N, C-alpha and C positions, 0 to 999 in steps of 0.2 A: 523579497520585496513586494510582489504581488499579493501574498497573503497579508503582509503588514498593512498594505493599502486598503485591502478589502475590510480589514479590522479598524481602519482609521487610526491607526498608530505608525510610528517610525519602525523601520527595521530594527534598529538598536532597541526601542522599547519592547517590541516583540521578544527579542532575544533576551533581554533583561527578565522579563516576566517569565519566560519558560525556564530560565536558570533558576529563578526563585522557586518554581515548582519542582526543580530537580529534573528537568527533562529537556532535551535538545530538540530542535526542529526536525532533524532528521529521524530521531526516535519516534517523534509524534507522527510523522509522515508515514514511517514504516509501519506502525501499528494501525493506522487508519487504511493503508494499502492492503495489510493482511486481513483485516476484518472485511474490508469490501471484497477482496479476492475470494475468501472463504465463502461469503454470502453468494457472490455470482456463480462460483463453482457448484454449489449446492442448489441454487434455485434456477439455474438456466443451463441450457446446452449450448450456450455460445462457444465459439471456437477460442482456444487459448490466445491466439493473436488478437481477437476482438477485446477480450477480457484485458490483456496487457495494454492495449491502446487505451481502454477505458480508464485504467489506473495511471496512465502516464508514462508507461515504459516505451522506450524508443523501439524495442523489438522484443520478441517472445522470449529469447534466450535470457535476456537480462530479467524478465519476470519470472522464468522458471528457476534460474539461480537464486533470486531473492525469495521466492516462495519455499524453496528447498532449505534455505537457510533458517526461515521462520519456522517451519514445520518438521524438517527431517525427511520430507516426501515431495515428490513432484507434484504439480497440479493435477495432472492426469491420474496419479496414483491416489491422491486425495478424493478425487472426483469418483473414482471407481470404488475405492473403500466405502464411501457413502451411498453407493448404490446407484450412482448417476451414470 
């Protein structure tokens, strides 16, 4: 609802337009979060808790589980492999 309001459309209109594009809001949100997470992990030394909060996760564990699901590795391992 907040996203639809910011786009000046109803929630139903947003849902319908996303379906027309073959993507769900949850999928789109996950992709944005993944991209932002990778960027933050590579370009900053911010603690995982801070990154999780910036991405809208209630706790670090939820962020770590989501990141592992996207990439197959934990955020810490991702950062370490990148030399950070």
